[in-house]
C-alpha positions in Angstrom: -8.5 -5.8 6.4 -8.4 -2.3 5.1 -11.7 -0.5 4.8 -13.0 3.0 4.2 -11.7 5.6 6.8 -8.6 3.4 7.6 -5.5 5.3 8.4 -2.4 3.9 6.5 1.3 4.6 6.8 3.1 5.4 3.5 6.3 3.3 3.2 8.0 5.0 0.3 9.8 8.3 -0.5 7.0 9.8 -2.5 6.3 12.6 0.0 3.2 11.4 1.6 3.5 10.1 5.2 0.0 9.2 6.3 -3.1 8.6 4.1 -6.8 7.8 4.8 -8.5 5.3 2.6 -11.9 6.4 1.3 -12.6 3.9 -1.5 -11.7 0.2 -2.0 -11.4 -0.4 -5.8 -13.0 -3.4 -7.3 -16.6 -4.4 -7.1 -19.3 -1.9 -6.2 -20.0 -3.5 -2.9 -16.5 -4.5 -2.0 -15.9 -3.6 1.6 -12.4 -4.8 2.5 -9.0 -4.6 0.8 -6.0 -6.9 1.5 -2.3 -7.1 0.5 -1.9 -6.5 -3.2 -5.1 -4.5 -3.6 -5.3 -0.9 -4.7 -7.4 1.7 -2.8 -8.0 5.4 -3.3 -6.8 7.6 -0.4 -6.5 11.2 0.7 -3.1 12.5 2.0 -3.4 13.5 5.6 0.2 14.3 6.4 2.9 15.1 3.8 6.6 16.1 3.8 7.3 19.7 2.8 8.7 20.5 -0.7 7.6 17.3 -2.4 5.3 16.6 -5.3 2.5 15.1 -3.2 0.8 17.6 -0.9 -1.7 17.3 1.9 -5.4 16.8 0.7 -4.2 15.2 -2.6 -6.2 12.2 -3.8 -3.8 9.3 -4.7 -4.1 5.6 -5.5 -2.1 3.4 -3.2 -1.2 -0.3 -3.1 -1.4 -2.1 0.2 1.9 -3.8 1.0 1.5 -4.7 4.7 -1.5 -5.3 6.9 -2.0 -6.2 10.6 -4.6 -8.8 9.7 -2.9 -12.2 9.3 -2.4 -13.3 5.7 -2.8 -17.1 5.1 -0.3 -18.5 2.7 -0.8 -21.6 0.4 1.5 -23.7 2.6 -0.8 -23.1 5.6 1.5 -20.6 7.4 0.3 -17.1 8.4 2.1 -13.8 7.8 1.3 -10.7 10.0 2.9 -7.3 10.1 3.0 -4.6 12.8 1.3 -1.9 10.7 -0.9 -1.1 7.8 1.4 0.3 5.1 1.0 1.3 1.5 3.0 2.7 -1.5 1.7 5.4 -3.8 1.1 4.2 -7.4 0.2 5.9 -10.7 -2.6 5.0 -13.1 -0.7 2.1 -14.5 -0.1 0.7 -11.0 3.6 1.5 -11.2 5.2 3.0 -8.0 5.8 6.8 -8.0 8.7 6.5 -5.5 12.2 5.3 -6.0 12.6 3.6 -2.6 10.4 1.3 -0.5 11.0 1.0 3.3 10.4 -2.2 5.3 9.7 -5.8 4.2 7.3 -6.8 1.4 5.5 -10.1 1.1 6.4 -12.4 -1.8 2.7 -12.6 -2.8 3.0 -9.1 -4.4 5.3 -10.6 -7.1 2.6 -13.1 -8.0 0.1 -10.2 -8.4 2.4 -8.6 -11.0 4.3 -5.9 -9.0 7.8 -6.9 -10.1 9.1 -3.4 -10.2 8.1 -2.8 -6.6 9.8 -6.0 -5.6 13.1 -4.8 -7.0 13.0 -1.7 -4.8 12.3 -3.7 -1.6 14.8 -3.9 1.3 13.6 -7.3 2.3 11.1 -9.9 0.9 9.4 -12.3 3.3 
């Protein structure tokens, strides 16, 4: 579960390394975000000489979370970290590469372009 003030690792080559969530998009009283949700975050650590700088406000898509994700077949999927990718206003990824595994549930939510950049789909 990702909530406000959660620290998230950026798993793409957009230039941001660590972001902090400050708004979960959706309903007004929505408190938590899960895999496949978009949140608004502030860049805490960024790589030098990239388009995204520290203190920038970005929209990010959650691709991995430590909280167990229950699948339709009854199995559970759990990752070692909370990770995101930076997306634009149309929910398309800004980066050209995505590092680490992605859950196949993202394809069902309409992120096919992101799935083609994945190293591994679990």
